[in-house]
Every structure is written in C-alpha cells, then in structure tokens.
VOGU-3710 file (C-alpha; in Angstrom, 3 decimals, decimal comma):
1> mkrygipliv> -0,002/-0,017/-0,007  2,777/2,405/0,899  4,608/2,100/-2,412  1,554/2,599/-4,624  -1,051/4,079/-2,330  0,636/7,129/-0,892  1,511/8,765/-4,279  -2,112/8,207/-5,351  -3,372/9,758/-2,148  -1,087/12,732/-2,714
11> ifvgsfvlsl> -2,589/13,220/-6,177  -6,186/13,138/-5,010  -5,804/15,089/-1,765  -3,466/17,660/-3,335  -5,728/18,289/-6,306  -8,734/18,575/-3,995  -6,939/21,048/-1,725  -5,685/23,066/-4,705  -9,128/23,284/-6,216  -10,513/24,489/-2,847
21> idkylpfsnt> -7,784/27,104/-2,521  -8,259/28,267/-6,087  -12,032/28,532/-5,662  -12,435/30,077/-2,228  -9,257/32,027/-1,458  -8,266/35,089/-3,470  -4,677/34,243/-4,298  -2,895/35,355/-7,442  -2,142/32,877/-10,197  1,574/32,957/-9,210
31> viyflkamll> 0,768/31,569/-5,718  -1,462/28,865/-7,130  1,198/27,922/-9,680  3,807/27,707/-6,889  1,507/25,441/-4,865  1,036/23,227/-7,925  4,805/22,998/-8,391  5,162/22,100/-4,679  2,473/19,399/-5,047  4,406/17,922/-7,986
41> fifgvylsty> 7,603/18,017/-5,959  5,909/16,208/-3,059  4,462/13,613/-5,505  8,018/13,003/-6,749  9,278/12,556/-3,177  6,691/9,878/-2,548  7,573/8,092/-5,802  11,105/7,629/-4,575  11,542/4,005/-3,463  14,805/4,353/-1,610
51> skkssgwvkk> 14,571/2,682/1,808  17,406/4,699/3,278  16,964/8,501/2,955  19,999/10,534/2,180  21,244/12,891/4,902  23,579/14,864/2,627  22,589/18,566/2,792  24,655/19,630/-0,253  22,590/17,547/-2,670  19,372/18,742/-1,130
61> fivaglfvlv> 20,541/22,341/-1,307  21,424/21,985/-4,994  18,138/20,297/-5,860  16,133/22,971/-3,946  18,093/25,737/-5,699  17,511/24,213/-9,114  13,840/23,807/-8,252  13,518/27,505/-7,435  15,521/28,507/-10,527  13,341/26,398/-12,890
71> llfdlgfiri> 10,206/27,717/-11,180  11,338/31,306/-11,703  12,125/30,555/-15,358  8,705/28,911/-15,778  6,836/31,829/-14,150  8,706/34,312/-16,314  10,431/36,177/-13,530  13,851/35,362/-15,007  14,164/35,929/-18,746  17,245/35,243/-20,799
81> plfnkvlsfv> 16,398/35,809/-24,455  18,859/33,259/-25,913  17,903/30,648/-23,278  14,165/31,229/-24,041  14,756/30,822/-27,787  16,582/27,555/-27,220  13,834/26,203/-24,890  11,101/27,222/-27,309  13,003/25,610/-30,211  13,340/22,365/-28,325
91> gfnsiiyami> 9,637/22,417/-27,390  9,819/23,100/-23,665  6,280/23,576/-22,364  4,324/23,242/-19,151  4,278/19,412/-19,290  8,068/19,321/-19,373  8,286/21,713/-16,411  5,808/19,519/-14,485  7,996/16,446/-15,180  11,084/18,328/-13,986
101> yiyfgyiff> 9,333/19,258/-10,754  8,437/15,619/-10,164  12,013/14,575/-10,998  13,388/17,058/-8,525  11,156/15,636/-5,843  12,228/12,106/-6,828  15,972/12,820/-6,467  15,628/15,012/-3,370  16,146/12,067/-0,973
//
C-alpha cells in the first residue's frame, strides 16, 4: 500500500486542496502555480523508493536551488532571451516543467 497508495493519495488530496484554494481564497495565479509545483515536488518525493533516505545537505541544497531557478524561469520572472529561444525551439512547455518538478522531488532524498 505504501509504495503505490501514498503517491495516489497525494494526487487526490493535493488536487482537492488546490481546487478548494483556487475556488475560495483570493490568491494570485503565481501563488497557485507555486503550490502546484510544490504538489508535483511532493508527489516526486513519494515516488522515490529508496529505503534509506540521504542525509547529505549539499545535494538537497542543489536540488532545492535548481527547483527555485526552474520555477522562476517557468513563471517568467527570469528571462534570458537566448535561453528562451533555445527552450522554445526544443519544445519546452508546461508538461516538461511539471515532469522536471516531479524529477526534482524524486531525487531530493
């Protein structure tokens, strides 16, 4: 149950809570998008099947920093014209960003 059930519970409970927050609380779209990215990160953490969690803080610091950097790129707060052209040429879209958030959660521990 733990291996397959908890990620499924995270999906259902997280999407329910996000829909309630989006519907009843007057947050900006940026806050809602940040909460969605955090939900994807948490989903990735629960997909990780390692029995022994890593205690190394450097790896966690790098992953968290990359997560914030990618989130800022995705939200458009950081714009580098050449980098944006390369990403649009390769076909980077919101699905790819969502998969990256899940991957960061997966490798966090």
